[in-house]
C-alpha positions in Angstrom: 142.7 126.2 76.4 141.3 122.5 77.0 143.7 119.9 78.0 143.4 116.3 78.9 146.0 114.0 80.3 147.2 112.0 83.6 143.2 111.3 83.8 142.2 114.8 84.4 141.0 117.7 82.4 142.1 121.5 82.5 140.2 124.5 81.8 142.4 127.7 81.5 143.3 130.8 79.5 147.2 131.6 79.0 146.4 134.9 77.7 144.5 136.4 80.8 145.7 135.9 84.2 142.1 137.0 85.6 140.6 133.9 84.7 141.1 131.1 87.4 142.0 127.8 85.9 139.9 124.9 87.0 140.5 120.8 86.6 138.1 118.1 87.0 138.8 114.2 87.3 138.1 112.8 83.7 136.9 109.5 82.9 137.4 109.4 79.6 138.9 111.9 76.6 140.3 111.3 73.1 142.9 113.8 72.0 143.9 114.2 68.4 147.3 113.3 67.8 148.0 115.9 65.1 146.7 119.1 66.3 146.3 118.0 69.9 143.0 119.2 70.6 140.5 117.2 73.0 137.8 115.7 70.6 135.9 114.5 73.3 135.9 114.2 77.1 133.6 112.9 80.0 134.3 114.2 83.5 132.9 114.9 87.0 132.6 118.6 87.0 130.5 121.4 85.2 131.4 124.4 83.0 128.8 126.7 82.5 130.3 128.6 79.6 133.5 127.9 77.9 134.4 131.4 76.2 136.7 132.6 79.6 138.7 129.8 78.9 139.2 130.1 75.2 142.0 132.5 73.2 139.5 133.0 70.7 135.8 133.4 72.4 134.4 132.6 69.2 135.7 128.9 69.6 133.0 127.9 72.0 130.6 127.7 69.3 132.3 124.7 67.8 132.0 122.7 71.0 128.6 120.4 72.2 128.4 120.4 76.1 126.0 118.5 78.3 125.1 117.0 81.4 124.9 112.8 81.6 125.1 110.3 84.5 125.9 113.0 87.1 129.0 114.6 84.9 129.2 116.9 82.0 130.7 115.6 78.4 132.1 117.7 75.5 132.1 117.3 71.9 134.5 118.8 69.7 132.8 119.8 66.0 133.9 117.6 63.5 133.9 120.2 60.5 135.9 122.5 62.9 138.4 120.0 63.7 138.8 119.2 59.9 139.3 122.9 59.3 141.9 123.4 62.0 143.8 120.1 61.2 144.1 119.6 57.4 142.6 116.9 55.8 141.8 114.7 59.0 138.3 113.9 60.0 136.8 112.0 62.9 134.9 109.2 61.4 132.6 109.1 64.3 132.6 110.2 67.9 129.6 107.5 68.5 131.2 104.5 66.9 133.8 103.0 69.0 136.6 100.8 68.2 137.9 100.0 64.8 135.5 97.4 63.4 132.5 100.1 64.5 134.4 103.1 63.0 135.2 101.1 59.7 131.8 99.9 59.2 130.3 103.6 59.4 133.0 104.9 57.6 132.5 102.1 54.7 128.6 103.1 54.7 129.6 106.8 54.3 131.8 106.2 51.4 129.7 103.8 50.1 132.2 100.7 50.5 131.4 97.6 49.9 134.4 94.9 50.3 134.4 91.5 51.5 138.0 92.7 53.0 136.6 95.3 55.0 137.6 93.1 58.3 141.2 92.8 56.9 141.6 96.5 56.2 140.6 96.8 59.8 143.2 94.2 61.0 146.1 96.5 58.8 144.8 99.5 60.6 145.2 97.8 63.8 148.5 96.9 63.2 149.6 100.6 62.0 150.2 99.7 58.5 147.9 101.8 56.6 148.4 105.3 55.8 145.2 107.7 56.3 143.8 106.2 59.3 145.2 106.8 62.9 143.6 105.2 66.1 142.9 107.8 68.8 142.7 106.0 72.3 140.8 107.2 75.1 143.7 108.5 77.3 141.9 107.2 80.4 141.6 103.6 79.1 137.8 103.6 79.7 136.6 103.3 76.6 137.6 101.6 73.0 139.3 104.1 70.2 137.7 106.2 67.9 139.3 106.3 64.3 140.7 109.4 62.2 140.7 109.4 58.6 142.4 111.0 56.0 141.3 110.6 52.3 144.8 112.1 50.8 147.4 109.8 52.8 145.1 106.9 52.1 144.8 107.0 48.4 148.2 108.5 47.9 149.7 105.2 49.0 153.0 104.6 47.2 152.7 108.0 45.4 151.0 107.1 42.4 150.3 109.4 39.2 147.6 111.7 39.1 145.3 109.3 37.2 145.7 106.3 39.4 144.7 108.9 42.5 141.6 109.7 40.7 140.9 106.2 39.9 141.2 104.9 43.6 139.2 107.8 44.8 136.5 106.9 42.7 136.5 103.2 43.3 137.1 103.0 46.7 135.8 99.5 47.2 138.0 97.8 44.7 141.0 100.0 46.2 140.1 98.6 49.7 140.5 95.1 48.1 143.9 96.2 46.6 145.2 97.4 49.7 144.0 94.3 51.8 145.6 91.8 49.3 149.1 93.1 50.5 150.8 93.3 46.9 151.2 96.7 45.9 154.3 96.4 43.6 151.5 96.5 40.8 149.7 99.4 40.1 146.0 99.8 41.1 143.4 98.7 38.2 140.2 99.9 38.6 137.1 97.4 37.7 135.9 97.5 34.2 132.3 98.6 34.1 130.3 96.2 31.2 129.2 98.3 28.3 125.5 98.3 28.0 123.9 98.6 24.6 121.8 101.2 23.5 118.3 100.8 23.5 116.5 100.4 19.7 115.3 103.7 18.2 111.6 103.8 19.4 108.9 105.1 17.2 108.8 109.0 17.4 105.1 108.8 18.2 105.7 106.3 21.1 107.8 109.0 22.8 106.1 111.7 25.0 105.7 115.1 24.4 107.9 118.0 26.1 104.0 119.3 26.7 103.1 116.1 28.2 106.4 115.6 30.8 105.5 119.2 32.0 102.1 118.6 32.5 102.6 115.3 34.6 105.2 117.1 36.4 103.0 119.6 37.6 100.3 117.1 38.1 102.4 114.9 40.6 103.6 118.4 42.5 100.3 119.4 42.8 98.4 116.0 44.1 101.9 114.6 45.4 103.3 111.1 44.2 100.3 109.1 46.0 97.5 111.4 45.2 95.6 114.2 46.8 96.5 114.4 50.7 93.1 113.7 52.5 94.1 114.4 56.4 97.4 114.0 58.3 97.6 114.0 62.0 100.7 115.6 62.9 103.2 115.1 66.4 102.3 118.8 67.3 98.6 118.3 67.0 98.9 114.9 69.2 100.7 116.5 72.2 98.3 119.6 71.8 95.2 116.8 72.3 97.3 114.9 75.2 97.7 112.0 72.7 101.5 112.6 73.5 103.4 114.4 76.7 106.2 116.5 75.5 109.1 116.0 78.0 111.9 117.5 75.8 113.2 120.0 78.6 113.8 117.1 81.1 115.2 114.6 78.2 118.1 117.5 77.7 119.1 117.0 81.0 119.4 113.3 80.7 121.5 113.9 77.6 119.1 113.1 75.2 119.3 115.9 72.4 116.0 115.2 70.3 112.4 116.1 70.8 110.8 113.4 73.0 107.5 112.9 73.9 106.2 109.6 75.9 102.6 108.6 75.0 99.6 109.2 77.4 99.5 105.3 78.0 102.9 105.4 79.7 102.4 108.6 81.0 98.9 107.9 82.9 99.8 104.3 83.8 103.2 104.4 85.1 105.2 108.1 85.2 102.4 109.8 87.4 102.5 108.0 90.3 99.3 105.9 91.6 97.7 107.7 94.4 98.5 105.5 97.2 102.2 106.4 96.5 101.8 110.4 95.9 103.6 112.2 98.2 106.4 109.4 98.5 107.2 109.7 94.7 106.7 112.5 92.0 106.0 112.6 88.1 109.6 114.0 87.6 111.6 110.9 89.7 109.7 108.5 87.7 110.2 110.1 84.1 114.0 110.8 85.1 113.8 107.0 85.7 112.5 106.5 82.2 114.8 108.7 80.3 118.1 107.8 82.0 117.5 104.2 81.3 116.7 104.6 77.7 119.9 107.1 77.2 121.9 104.0 79.1 120.3 101.6 76.6 120.8 103.5 73.6 124.6 104.2 74.5 125.4 100.4 75.0 123.4 100.1 71.2 125.4 102.5 69.6 128.4 100.7 71.0 127.5 97.4 69.7 125.6 98.3 66.4 127.0 101.4 64.5 124.3 101.5 62.4 122.1 103.3 65.0 124.9 105.9 65.1 124.7 106.5 61.7 121.5 105.7 60.1 119.7 108.0 57.7 117.4 110.7 59.2 114.4 109.3 57.2 114.8 105.8 59.0 113.1 104.9 62.1 115.2 103.3 64.6 113.5 101.2 67.5 115.1 100.4 71.0 113.4 98.1 73.4 114.3 98.8 77.2 113.1 97.9 80.5 112.3 100.6 83.8 111.7 99.2 87.1 108.3 101.3 88.7 107.2 101.1 92.3 103.5 100.5 92.1 100.7 99.7 94.7 99.9 95.9 95.5 96.9 94.1 96.6 98.5 93.9 100.0 98.8 97.4 100.6 102.7 97.4 100.3 104.2 98.7 97.1 105.8 96.2 94.8 108.6 96.7 92.1 107.2 96.3 88.7 109.5 95.7 85.8 108.1 97.2 82.6 109.0 96.8 78.9 109.2 99.8 77.1 110.0 101.0 73.4 111.6 104.0 71.9 111.2 105.0 68.4 113.4 107.6 66.8 112.3 108.7 63.3 111.5 112.1 61.3 108.8 114.4 62.7 106.7 116.6 61.3 109.5 118.7 59.1 111.5 115.9 58.9 113.5 116.2 61.9 114.7 113.5 64.2 112.3 113.1 67.1 112.2 110.7 69.9 108.9 108.7 70.8 109.0 106.5 74.1 106.1 104.0 74.8 104.7 101.1 76.2 106.3 98.1 74.0 102.6 96.8 72.8 101.8 100.1 71.6 102.3 101.5 68.0 
């Protein structure tokens, strides 16, 4: 069992007396108001294995654990929460605050409405079924939002046909909810009719054989013709153009495969000769990764697009790191270096992270 209350988090197993309970100071935690499960927590302690503390050992696979800033974080898988807590889903554990959470919700559900901010205000006032605000019980972070599609689209118990129309016209439904006058039934927008094109002469239409031949040609050659040569990320790491730092990045709370460019590695991460014995590669690399981690979390809090961007869309983050470098006078100096991190698709379209000097491509 995992519980968070009174600014502490508790791990224990009510069915096994031989399992020694443990608890730690908790900096932030979100608890579902419906099923009472801990959705996310950050605490000053370390749990190596959750299995002894869970009545059902298989539940440990529904949690993600990791280290960050000297503490440990715990995240509950949204799909598991939704199954165990019927109909309620987490809008996003990364988008904190009602406005940011609703921006993510709107993008996910393809809602385009000028009244989204009005809806946020109504949710904050607790007047909209289907949206629950979950506060950080430690008071250190902004709230997150839970969403229940059934409760939201079934306001005022509409007939089945109207419920169906609401789900299929969410943008218009948000406008209707934000208007505040719910005495009238929801009416979906009328879609303009499009005239069928005039009949084309038979010889103008391609034959089925022509279509198949063209499809085969594009499949063989690709949409842009024959592929001449592709330089993969794996080759770049093998050639030394990139340096793989994934294992250290995991310790800094970065979940994606991570590499740094040769220019950053040789120019700043590897300590200069005059500083060897005073500083080492791991310490300077750790400074880069932790500063990126701090900057990324701050950017997610102010820009929900970063948290919920498509996987095939690259994201760029600029940040600064201070390195100790030799000076002409012989005494070390502190140099502020501008860095750039790009998160985008890798060789197999998986999300990967590359950190480089700001002037590199």
